[in-house]
Every structure is written in structure tokens, then in C-alpha cells.
PDB file of N, CA, C, O and CB in Angstrom:
ATOM      1  N   MET A   1      72.875 119.087  91.534  1.00  0.00           N
ATOM      2  CA  MET A   1      74.293 119.202  91.268  1.00  0.00           C
ATOM      3  C   MET A   1      74.479 120.263  90.191  1.00  0.00           C
ATOM      4  O   MET A   1      73.629 120.408  89.313  1.00  0.00           O
ATOM      5  CB  MET A   1      74.906 117.833  90.836  1.00  0.00           C
ATOM      6  N   SER A   2      75.554 120.988  90.248  1.00  0.00           N
ATOM      7  CA  SER A   2      75.833 122.042  89.284  1.00  0.00           C
ATOM      8  C   SER A   2      76.214 121.462  87.934  1.00  0.00           C
ATOM      9  O   SER A   2      76.812 120.390  87.839  1.00  0.00           O
ATOM     10  CB  SER A   2      76.941 122.948  89.795  1.00  0.00           C
ATOM     11  N   GLU A   3      75.859 122.189  86.907  1.00  0.00           N
ATOM     12  CA  GLU A   3      76.213 121.785  85.547  1.00  0.00           C
ATOM     13  C   GLU A   3      77.670 122.137  85.273  1.00  0.00           C
ATOM     14  O   GLU A   3      78.161 123.147  85.778  1.00  0.00           O
ATOM     15  CB  GLU A   3      75.283 122.463  84.508  1.00  0.00           C
ATOM     16  N   PRO A   4      78.372 121.323  84.480  1.00  0.00           N
ATOM     17  CA  PRO A   4      79.764 121.649  84.154  1.00  0.00           C
ATOM     18  C   PRO A   4      79.845 122.884  83.263  1.00  0.00           C
ATOM     19  O   PRO A   4      78.946 123.147  82.464  1.00  0.00           O
ATOM     20  CB  PRO A   4      80.447 120.459  83.464  1.00  0.00           C
ATOM     21  N   ALA A   5      80.933 123.637  83.408  1.00  0.00           N
ATOM     22  CA  ALA A   5      81.146 124.829  82.588  1.00  0.00           C
ATOM     23  C   ALA A   5      81.351 124.432  81.129  1.00  0.00           C
ATOM     24  O   ALA A   5      82.030 123.447  80.839  1.00  0.00           O
ATOM     25  CB  ALA A   5      82.357 125.638  83.102  1.00  0.00           C
ATOM     26  N   THR A   6      80.775 125.187  80.230  1.00  0.00           N
ATOM     27  CA  THR A   6      80.918 124.880  78.808  1.00  0.00           C
ATOM     28  C   THR A   6      81.708 125.955  78.074  1.00  0.00           C
ATOM     29  O   THR A   6      81.823 125.902  76.850  1.00  0.00           O
ATOM     30  CB  THR A   6      79.549 124.719  78.167  1.00  0.00           C
ATOM     31  N   ASN A   7      82.259 126.935  78.801  1.00  0.00           N
ATOM     32  CA  ASN A   7      83.043 127.992  78.170  1.00  0.00           C
ATOM     33  C   ASN A   7      84.452 127.489  77.907  1.00  0.00           C
ATOM     34  O   ASN A   7      85.265 127.381  78.825  1.00  0.00           O
ATOM     35  CB  ASN A   7      83.074 129.263  79.051  1.00  0.00           C
ATOM     36  N   HIS A   8      84.734 127.183  76.658  1.00  0.00           N
ATOM     37  CA  HIS A   8      86.051 126.666  76.304  1.00  0.00           C
ATOM     38  C   HIS A   8      87.084 127.774  76.366  1.00  0.00           C
ATOM     39  O   HIS A   8      86.807 128.910  75.981  1.00  0.00           O
ATOM     40  CB  HIS A   8      86.032 126.036  74.908  1.00  0.00           C
ATOM     41  N   GLY A   9      88.262 127.449  76.846  1.00  0.00           N
ATOM     42  CA  GLY A   9      89.346 128.409  76.917  1.00  0.00           C
ATOM     43  C   GLY A   9      89.361 129.210  78.197  1.00  0.00           C
ATOM     44  O   GLY A   9      90.304 129.969  78.426  1.00  0.00           O
ATOM     45  N   GLU A  10      88.356 129.072  79.042  1.00  0.00           N
ATOM     46  CA  GLU A  10      88.329 129.793  80.316  1.00  0.00           C
ATOM     47  C   GLU A  10      88.727 128.844  81.444  1.00  0.00           C
ATOM     48  O   GLU A  10      88.408 127.655  81.414  1.00  0.00           O
ATOM     49  CB  GLU A  10      86.920 130.401  80.583  1.00  0.00           C
ATOM     50  N   THR A  11      89.415 129.376  82.419  1.00  0.00           N
ATOM     51  CA  THR A  11      89.843 128.579  83.566  1.00  0.00           C
ATOM     52  C   THR A  11      89.033 128.987  84.792  1.00  0.00           C
ATOM     53  O   THR A  11      88.817 130.173  85.042  1.00  0.00           O
ATOM     54  CB  THR A  11      91.365 128.753  83.829  1.00  0.00           C
ATOM     55  N   HIS A  12      88.595 127.998  85.542  1.00  0.00           N
ATOM     56  CA  HIS A  12      87.813 128.244  86.758  1.00  0.00           C
ATOM     57  C   HIS A  12      88.407 127.435  87.902  1.00  0.00           C
ATOM     58  O   HIS A  12      88.982 126.366  87.692  1.00  0.00           O
ATOM     59  CB  HIS A  12      86.310 127.880  86.546  1.00  0.00           C
ATOM     60  N   ALA A  13      88.261 127.952  89.095  1.00  0.00           N
ATOM     61  CA  ALA A  13      88.761 127.251  90.283  1.00  0.00           C
ATOM     62  C   ALA A  13      87.995 125.952  90.481  1.00  0.00           C
ATOM     63  O   ALA A  13      86.803 125.875  90.181  1.00  0.00           O
ATOM     64  CB  ALA A  13      88.639 128.145  91.542  1.00  0.00           C
ATOM     65  N   ALA A  14      88.678 124.934  90.986  1.00  0.00           N
ATOM     66  CA  ALA A  14      88.024 123.664  91.276  1.00  0.00           C
ATOM     67  C   ALA A  14      86.901 123.899  92.269  1.00  0.00           C
ATOM     68  O   ALA A  14      87.090 124.594  93.267  1.00  0.00           O
ATOM     69  CB  ALA A  14      89.035 122.627  91.824  1.00  0.00           C
ATOM     70  N   GLY A  15      85.737 123.328  92.007  1.00  0.00           N
ATOM     71  CA  GLY A  15      84.603 123.458  92.901  1.00  0.00           C
ATOM     72  C   GLY A  15      83.831 124.752  92.747  1.00  0.00           C
ATOM     73  O   GLY A  15      82.860 124.982  93.469  1.00  0.00           O
ATOM     74  N   GLU A  16      84.244 125.599  91.823  1.00  0.00           N
ATOM     75  CA  GLU A  16      83.544 126.868  91.614  1.00  0.00           C
ATOM     76  C   GLU A  16      82.102 126.596  91.211  1.00  0.00           C
ATOM     77  O   GLU A  16      81.846 125.801  90.306  1.00  0.00           O
ATOM     78  CB  GLU A  16      84.258 127.725  90.536  1.00  0.00           C
ATOM     79  N   GLY A  17      81.176 127.244  91.869  1.00  0.00           N
ATOM     80  CA  GLY A  17      79.767 127.084  91.547  1.00  0.00           C
ATOM     81  C   GLY A  17      79.111 125.891  92.227  1.00  0.00           C
ATOM     82  O   GLY A  17      77.934 125.613  91.998  1.00  0.00           O
ATOM     83  N   VAL A  18      79.869 125.184  93.061  1.00  0.00           N
ATOM     84  CA  VAL A  18      79.336 124.026  93.769  1.00  0.00           C
ATOM     85  C   VAL A  18      79.325 124.370  95.263  1.00  0.00           C
ATOM     86  O   VAL A  18      80.319 124.855  95.803  1.00  0.00           O
ATOM     87  CB  VAL A  18      80.189 122.723  93.478  1.00  0.00           C
ATOM     88  N   SER A  19      78.207 124.118  95.911  1.00  0.00           N
ATOM     89  CA  SER A  19      78.097 124.455  97.331  1.00  0.00           C
ATOM     90  C   SER A  19      78.945 123.505  98.177  1.00  0.00           C
ATOM     91  O   SER A  19      79.326 122.423  97.731  1.00  0.00           O
ATOM     92  CB  SER A  19      76.624 124.402  97.785  1.00  0.00           C
ATOM     93  N   ASP A  20      79.230 123.930  99.397  1.00  0.00           N
ATOM     94  CA  ASP A  20      79.979 123.088 100.325  1.00  0.00           C
ATOM     95  C   ASP A  20      79.241 121.774 100.570  1.00  0.00           C
ATOM     96  O   ASP A  20      79.862 120.715 100.659  1.00  0.00           O
ATOM     97  CB  ASP A  20      80.213 123.825 101.656  1.00  0.00           C
ATOM     98  N   ASP A  21      77.918 121.847 100.677  1.00  0.00           N
ATOM     99  CA  ASP A  21      77.127 120.635 100.903  1.00  0.00           C
ATOM    100  C   ASP A  21      77.254 119.664  99.730  1.00  0.00           C
ATOM    101  O   ASP A  21      77.370 118.456  99.934  1.00  0.00           O
ATOM    102  CB  ASP A  21      75.653 120.995 101.129  1.00  0.00           C
ATOM    103  N   GLU A  22      77.231 120.191  98.501  1.00  0.00           N
ATOM    104  CA  GLU A  22      77.389 119.334  97.322  1.00  0.00           C
ATOM    105  C   GLU A  22      78.767 118.679  97.303  1.00  0.00           C
ATOM    106  O   GLU A  22      78.888 117.495  96.986  1.00  0.00           O
ATOM    107  CB  GLU A  22      77.173 120.146  96.033  1.00  0.00           C
ATOM    108  N   LEU A  23      79.798 119.437  97.637  1.00  0.00           N
ATOM    109  CA  LEU A  23      81.155 118.888  97.665  1.00  0.00           C
ATOM    110  C   LEU A  23      81.274 117.801  98.726  1.00  0.00           C
ATOM    111  O   LEU A  23      81.864 116.752  98.469  1.00  0.00           O
ATOM    112  CB  LEU A  23      82.184 120.000  97.929  1.00  0.00           C
ATOM    113  N   ARG A  24      80.719 118.038  99.919  1.00  0.00           N
ATOM    114  CA  ARG A  24      80.755 117.029 100.981  1.00  0.00           C
ATOM    115  C   ARG A  24      80.055 115.750 100.539  1.00  0.00           C
ATOM    116  O   ARG A  24      80.535 114.648 100.803  1.00  0.00           O
ATOM    117  CB  ARG A  24      80.103 117.571 102.262  1.00  0.00           C
ATOM    118  N   GLU A  25      78.930 115.901  99.872  1.00  0.00           N
ATOM    119  CA  GLU A  25      78.176 114.734  99.409  1.00  0.00           C
ATOM    120  C   GLU A  25      78.983 113.933  98.391  1.00  0.00           C
ATOM    121  O   GLU A  25      79.048 112.706  98.467  1.00  0.00           O
ATOM    122  CB  GLU A  25      76.835 115.170  98.794  1.00  0.00           C
ATOM    123  N   GLN A  26      79.600 114.637  97.438  1.00  0.00           N
ATOM    124  CA  GLN A  26      80.392 113.954  96.410  1.00  0.00           C
ATOM    125  C   GLN A  26      81.594 113.246  97.018  1.00  0.00           C
ATOM    126  O   GLN A  26      81.834 112.074  96.727  1.00  0.00           O
ATOM    127  CB  GLN A  26      80.859 114.949  95.346  1.00  0.00           C
ATOM    128  N   VAL A  27      82.342 113.935  97.848  1.00  0.00           N
ATOM    129  CA  VAL A  27      83.540 113.355  98.447  1.00  0.00           C
ATOM    130  C   VAL A  27      83.158 112.254  99.424  1.00  0.00           C
ATOM    131  O   VAL A  27      83.804 111.207  99.462  1.00  0.00           O
ATOM    132  CB  VAL A  27      84.373 114.435  99.157  1.00  0.00           C
ATOM    133  N   GLY A  28      82.123 112.480 100.207  1.00  0.00           N
ATOM    134  CA  GLY A  28      81.673 111.477 101.157  1.00  0.00           C
ATOM    135  C   GLY A  28      81.283 110.185 100.474  1.00  0.00           C
ATOM    136  O   GLY A  28      81.590 109.102 100.972  1.00  0.00           O
ATOM    137  N   GLY A  29      80.618 110.282  99.354  1.00  0.00           N
ATOM    138  CA  GLY A  29      80.233 109.086  98.600  1.00  0.00           C
ATOM    139  C   GLY A  29      81.441 108.312  98.104  1.00  0.00           C
ATOM    140  O   GLY A  29      81.443 107.082  98.129  1.00  0.00           O
ATOM    141  N   GLN A  30      82.452 109.009  97.659  1.00  0.00           N
ATOM    142  CA  GLN A  30      83.665 108.348  97.184  1.00  0.00           C
ATOM    143  C   GLN A  30      84.395 107.667  98.326  1.00  0.00           C
ATOM    144  O   GLN A  30      84.864 106.538  98.187  1.00  0.00           O
ATOM    145  CB  GLN A  30      84.588 109.350  96.494  1.00  0.00           C
ATOM    146  N   THR A  31      84.489 108.347  99.443  1.00  0.00           N
ATOM    147  CA  THR A  31      85.192 107.796 100.591  1.00  0.00           C
ATOM    148  C   THR A  31      84.491 106.552 101.109  1.00  0.00           C
ATOM    149  O   THR A  31      85.145 105.559 101.426  1.00  0.00           O
ATOM    150  CB  THR A  31      85.305 108.836 101.697  1.00  0.00           C
ATOM    151  N   ASP A  32      83.163 106.594 101.198  1.00  0.00           N
ATOM    152  CA  ASP A  32      82.408 105.445 101.680  1.00  0.00           C
ATOM    153  C   ASP A  32      82.708 104.208 100.844  1.00  0.00           C
ATOM    154  O   ASP A  32      82.876 103.115 101.387  1.00  0.00           O
ATOM    155  CB  ASP A  32      80.911 105.744 101.659  1.00  0.00           C
ATOM    156  N   SER A  33      82.774 104.371  99.555  1.00  0.00           N
ATOM    157  CA  SER A  33      83.029 103.257  98.657  1.00  0.00           C
ATOM    158  C   SER A  33      84.382 102.618  98.952  1.00  0.00           C
ATOM    159  O   SER A  33      84.500 101.393  98.989  1.00  0.00           O
ATOM    160  CB  SER A  33      82.968 103.722  97.206  1.00  0.00           C
ATOM    161  N   GLU A  34      85.383 103.434  99.156  1.00  0.00           N
ATOM    162  CA  GLU A  34      86.713 102.902  99.441  1.00  0.00           C
ATOM    163  C   GLU A  34      86.745 102.180 100.787  1.00  0.00           C
ATOM    164  O   GLU A  34      87.348 101.114 100.908  1.00  0.00           O
ATOM    165  CB  GLU A  34      87.748 104.029  99.424  1.00  0.00           C
ATOM    166  N   LEU A  35      86.100 102.756 101.793  1.00  0.00           N
ATOM    167  CA  LEU A  35      86.108 102.136 103.112  1.00  0.00           C
ATOM    168  C   LEU A  35      85.347 100.816 103.112  1.00  0.00           C
ATOM    169  O   LEU A  35      85.699  99.889 103.841  1.00  0.00           O
ATOM    170  CB  LEU A  35      85.508 103.082 104.143  1.00  0.00           C
ATOM    171  N   GLU A  36      84.300 100.736 102.290  1.00  0.00           N
ATOM    172  CA  GLU A  36      83.503  99.518 102.208  1.00  0.00           C
ATOM    173  C   GLU A  36      84.351  98.329 101.769  1.00  0.00           C
ATOM    174  O   GLU A  36      84.111  97.200 102.197  1.00  0.00           O
ATOM    175  CB  GLU A  36      82.336  99.713 101.243  1.00  0.00           C
ATOM    176  N   TRP A  37      85.333  98.579 100.925  1.00  0.00           N
ATOM    177  CA  TRP A  37      86.156  97.508 100.361  1.00  0.00           C
ATOM    178  C   TRP A  37      87.526  97.407 101.017  1.00  0.00           C
ATOM    179  O   TRP A  37      88.387  96.678 100.524  1.00  0.00           O
ATOM    180  CB  TRP A  37      86.324  97.719  98.880  1.00  0.00           C
ATOM    181  N   LYS A  38      87.749  98.126 102.125  1.00  0.00           N
ATOM    182  CA  LYS A  38      89.066  98.171 102.759  1.00  0.00           C
ATOM    183  C   LYS A  38      89.588  96.771 103.101  1.00  0.00           C
ATOM    184  O   LYS A  38      90.765  96.483 102.880  1.00  0.00           O
ATOM    185  CB  LYS A  38      89.004  99.024 104.022  1.00  0.00           C
ATOM    186  N   ASP A  39      88.729  95.900 103.638  1.00  0.00           N
ATOM    187  CA  ASP A  39      89.203  94.566 104.016  1.00  0.00           C
ATOM    188  C   ASP A  39      89.665  93.775 102.795  1.00  0.00           C
ATOM    189  O   ASP A  39      90.604  92.984 102.889  1.00  0.00           O
ATOM    190  CB  ASP A  39      88.099  93.796 104.751  1.00  0.00           C
ATOM    191  N   VAL A  40      89.020  93.979 101.665  1.00  0.00           N
ATOM    192  CA  VAL A  40      89.439  93.298 100.436  1.00  0.00           C
ATOM    193  C   VAL A  40      90.825  93.788 100.029  1.00  0.00           C
ATOM    194  O   VAL A  40      91.689  92.985  99.677  1.00  0.00           O
ATOM    195  CB  VAL A  40      88.415  93.540  99.287  1.00  0.00           C
ATOM    196  N   PHE A  41      91.040  95.099 100.076  1.00  0.00           N
ATOM    197  CA  PHE A  41      92.336  95.650  99.699  1.00  0.00           C
ATOM    198  C   PHE A  41      93.433  95.150 100.634  1.00  0.00           C
ATOM    199  O   PHE A  41      94.546  94.866 100.191  1.00  0.00           O
ATOM    200  CB  PHE A  41      92.289  97.181  99.708  1.00  0.00           C
ATOM    201  N   GLU A  42      93.124  95.042 101.916  1.00  0.00           N
ATOM    202  CA  GLU A  42      94.103  94.520 102.869  1.00  0.00           C
ATOM    203  C   GLU A  42      94.505  93.094 102.512  1.00  0.00           C
ATOM    204  O   GLU A  42      95.692  92.767 102.508  1.00  0.00           O
ATOM    205  CB  GLU A  42      93.541  94.567 104.294  1.00  0.00           C
ATOM    206  N   ARG A  43      93.535  92.251 102.214  1.00  0.00           N
ATOM    207  CA  ARG A  43      93.833  90.861 101.864  1.00  0.00           C
ATOM    208  C   ARG A  43      94.608  90.769 100.554  1.00  0.00           C
ATOM    209  O   ARG A  43      95.419  89.860 100.379  1.00  0.00           O
ATOM    210  CB  ARG A  43      92.541  90.051 101.764  1.00  0.00           C
ATOM    211  N   GLU A  44      94.368  91.696  99.634  1.00  0.00           N
ATOM    212  CA  GLU A  44      94.966  91.646  98.303  1.00  0.00           C
ATOM    213  C   GLU A  44      96.295  92.396  98.201  1.00  0.00           C
ATOM    214  O   GLU A  44      96.936  92.346  97.151  1.00  0.00           O
ATOM    215  CB  GLU A  44      94.002  92.207  97.301  1.00  0.00           C
ATOM    216  N   LYS A  45      96.725  93.082  99.247  1.00  0.00           N
ATOM    217  CA  LYS A  45      97.887  93.962  99.130  1.00  0.00           C
ATOM    218  C   LYS A  45      99.165  93.249  98.707  1.00  0.00           C
ATOM    219  O   LYS A  45     100.049  93.875  98.122  1.00  0.00           O
ATOM    220  CB  LYS A  45      98.121  94.648 100.432  1.00  0.00           C
ATOM    221  N   ASP A  46      99.283  91.959  98.988  1.00  0.00           N
ATOM    222  CA  ASP A  46     100.505  91.240  98.635  1.00  0.00           C
ATOM    223  C   ASP A  46     100.360  90.381  97.380  1.00  0.00           C
ATOM    224  O   ASP A  46     101.256  89.602  97.055  1.00  0.00           O
ATOM    225  CB  ASP A  46     100.928  90.373  99.786  1.00  0.00           C
ATOM    226  N   GLY A  47      99.250  90.518  96.682  1.00  0.00           N
ATOM    227  CA  GLY A  47      99.081  89.756  95.453  1.00  0.00           C
ATOM    228  C   GLY A  47      97.626  89.435  95.165  1.00  0.00           C
ATOM    229  O   GLY A  47      96.724  89.841  95.898  1.00  0.00           O
ATOM    230  N   ALA A  48      97.420  88.707  94.097  1.00  0.00           N
ATOM    231  CA  ALA A  48      96.078  88.363  93.646  1.00  0.00           C
ATOM    232  C   ALA A  48      95.408  87.391  94.611  1.00  0.00           C
ATOM    233  O   ALA A  48      96.074  86.699  95.381  1.00  0.00           O
ATOM    234  CB  ALA A  48      96.128  87.763  92.243  1.00  0.00           C
ATOM    235  N   THR A  49      94.108  87.353  94.556  1.00  0.00           N
ATOM    236  CA  THR A  49      93.324  86.469  95.407  1.00  0.00           C
ATOM    237  C   THR A  49      93.651  85.008  95.127  1.00  0.00           C
ATOM    238  O   THR A  49      93.672  84.565  93.979  1.00  0.00           O
ATOM    239  CB  THR A  49      91.832  86.722  95.207  1.00  0.00           C
ATOM    240  N   THR A  50      93.900  84.286  96.188  1.00  0.00           N
ATOM    241  CA  THR A  50      94.091  82.845  96.083  1.00  0.00           C
ATOM    242  C   THR A  50      92.773  82.178  96.433  1.00  0.00           C
ATOM    243  O   THR A  50      91.828  82.848  96.847  1.00  0.00           O
ATOM    244  CB  THR A  50      95.247  82.345  97.014  1.00  0.00           C
ATOM    245  N   ASP A  51      92.704  80.882  96.273  1.00  0.00           N
ATOM    246  CA  ASP A  51      91.490  80.163  96.650  1.00  0.00           C
ATOM    247  C   ASP A  51      91.184  80.359  98.130  1.00  0.00           C
ATOM    248  O   ASP A  51      90.021  80.481  98.515  1.00  0.00           O
ATOM    249  CB  ASP A  51      91.629  78.669  96.330  1.00  0.00           C
ATOM    250  N   THR A  52      92.224  80.390  98.958  1.00  0.00           N
ATOM    251  CA  THR A  52      92.033  80.581 100.394  1.00  0.00           C
ATOM    252  C   THR A  52      91.438  81.952 100.680  1.00  0.00           C
ATOM    253  O   THR A  52      90.490  82.078 101.455  1.00  0.00           O
ATOM    254  CB  THR A  52      93.363  80.414 101.143  1.00  0.00           C
ATOM    255  N   GLU A  53      92.000  82.978 100.049  1.00  0.00           N
ATOM    256  CA  GLU A  53      91.489  84.327 100.255  1.00  0.00           C
ATOM    257  C   GLU A  53      90.086  84.475  99.676  1.00  0.00           C
ATOM    258  O   GLU A  53      89.249  85.162 100.262  1.00  0.00           O
ATOM    259  CB  GLU A  53      92.431  85.354  99.626  1.00  0.00           C
ATOM    260  N   ALA A  54      89.820  83.853  98.554  1.00  0.00           N
ATOM    261  CA  ALA A  54      88.484  83.908  97.962  1.00  0.00           C
ATOM    262  C   ALA A  54      87.462  83.279  98.889  1.00  0.00           C
ATOM    263  O   ALA A  54      86.315  83.725  98.935  1.00  0.00           O
ATOM    264  CB  ALA A  54      88.466  83.205  96.603  1.00  0.00           C
ATOM    265  N   ALA A  55      87.851  82.258  99.621  1.00  0.00           N
ATOM    266  CA  ALA A  55      86.938  81.604 100.563  1.00  0.00           C
ATOM    267  C   ALA A  55      86.570  82.534 101.713  1.00  0.00           C
ATOM    268  O   ALA A  55      85.509  82.368 102.314  1.00  0.00           O
ATOM    269  CB  ALA A  55      87.567  80.321 101.110  1.00  0.00           C
ATOM    270  N   LYS A  56      87.418  83.505 102.034  1.00  0.00           N
ATOM    271  CA  LYS A  56      87.144  84.455 103.104  1.00  0.00           C
ATOM    272  C   LYS A  56      86.181  85.556 102.649  1.00  0.00           C
ATOM    273  O   LYS A  56      85.533  86.190 103.482  1.00  0.00           O
ATOM    274  CB  LYS A  56      88.447  85.072 103.601  1.00  0.00           C
ATOM    275  N   ALA A  57      86.086  85.783 101.366  1.00  0.00           N
ATOM    276  CA  ALA A  57      85.277  86.868 100.823  1.00  0.00           C
ATOM    277  C   ALA A  57      83.819  86.459 100.715  1.00  0.00           C
ATOM    278  O   ALA A  57      83.488  85.281 100.587  1.00  0.00           O
ATOM    279  CB  ALA A  57      85.803  87.294  99.457  1.00  0.00           C
ATOM    280  N   ASP A  58      82.942  87.482 100.772  1.00  0.00           N
ATOM    281  CA  ASP A  58      81.530  87.162 100.542  1.00  0.00           C
ATOM    282  C   ASP A  58      81.222  87.321  99.055  1.00  0.00           C
ATOM    283  O   ASP A  58      82.074  87.790  98.300  1.00  0.00           O
ATOM    284  CB  ASP A  58      80.595  88.076 101.403  1.00  0.00           C
ATOM    285  N   ALA A  59      80.045  86.947  98.630  1.00  0.00           N
ATOM    286  CA  ALA A  59      79.674  86.944  97.210  1.00  0.00           C
ATOM    287  C   ALA A  59      79.774  88.327  96.583  1.00  0.00           C
ATOM    288  O   ALA A  59      80.196  88.445  95.432  1.00  0.00           O
ATOM    289  CB  ALA A  59      78.262  86.413  97.042  1.00  0.00           C
ATOM    290  N   ASP A  60      79.398  89.380  97.310  1.00  0.00           N
ATOM    291  CA  ASP A  60      79.469  90.734  96.761  1.00  0.00           C
ATOM    292  C   ASP A  60      80.903  91.138  96.471  1.00  0.00           C
ATOM    293  O   ASP A  60      81.164  91.806  95.470  1.00  0.00           O
ATOM    294  CB  ASP A  60      78.834  91.731  97.720  1.00  0.00           C
ATOM    295  N   GLU A  61      81.830  90.749  97.322  1.00  0.00           N
ATOM    296  CA  GLU A  61      83.231  91.090  97.121  1.00  0.00           C
ATOM    297  C   GLU A  61      83.778  90.404  95.865  1.00  0.00           C
ATOM    298  O   GLU A  61      84.559  90.999  95.122  1.00  0.00           O
ATOM    299  CB  GLU A  61      84.062  90.694  98.354  1.00  0.00           C
ATOM    300  N   LEU A  62      83.373  89.172  95.632  1.00  0.00           N
ATOM    301  CA  LEU A  62      83.883  88.431  94.485  1.00  0.00           C
ATOM    302  C   LEU A  62      83.217  88.837  93.181  1.00  0.00           C
ATOM    303  O   LEU A  62      83.787  88.638  92.108  1.00  0.00           O
ATOM    304  CB  LEU A  62      83.698  86.957  94.705  1.00  0.00           C
ATOM    305  N   ALA A  63      82.013  89.407  93.256  1.00  0.00           N
ATOM    306  CA  ALA A  63      81.287  89.793  92.049  1.00  0.00           C
ATOM    307  C   ALA A  63      81.952  90.945  91.334  1.00  0.00           C
ATOM    308  O   ALA A  63      81.858  91.045  90.111  1.00  0.00           O
ATOM    309  CB  ALA A  63      79.865  90.160  92.386  1.00  0.00           C
ATOM    310  N   GLY A  64      82.636  91.836  92.080  1.00  0.00           N
ATOM    311  CA  GLY A  64      83.344  92.940  91.466  1.00  0.00           C
ATOM    312  C   GLY A  64      82.442  94.027  90.929  1.00  0.00           C
ATOM    313  O   GLY A  64      82.866  94.800  90.070  1.00  0.00           O
ATOM    314  N   ASP A  65      81.208  94.114  91.408  1.00  0.00           N
ATOM    315  CA  ASP A  65      80.288  95.169  90.927  1.00  0.00           C
ATOM    316  C   ASP A  65      80.537  96.458  91.610  1.00  0.00           C
ATOM    317  O   ASP A  65      79.859  97.446  91.329  1.00  0.00           O
ATOM    318  CB  ASP A  65      78.850  94.775  91.129  1.00  0.00           C
TER     319      ASP A  65
END
């Protein structure tokens, strides 16, 4: 992965110095995480988890890691 720019006061384009493959990897990793928890977000969209909704979740979902 590319090192962050350390030149203070200079402006650089987003993604400058990062290859397309590196950008795909970074964005892909973020997207995967969101999709993994999509069912939890769907159940929670109208409010906090109730005991009933918690019973539908698996241990990893409730752990919040």
C-alpha cells in the first residue's frame, strides 16, 4: 500500500500514487464488510434489537466485533 503524503500545505488528487488494483482492494474490502451485515441492518432499520430480533441473530452478529 502507498504511504500517505507528508508534504503539508500541498494538495493532491484523491488516490494519487495508488494503483487501480490497490484502490479496488481497499474499496472491495469495505463493501464486503457492509454486505456481510446487511441482514442485521435490515432487521434493525426500525429500531433497536428486541429480544425477538436478538433470537434471530447468530453469536457473531450479537458480539459486535
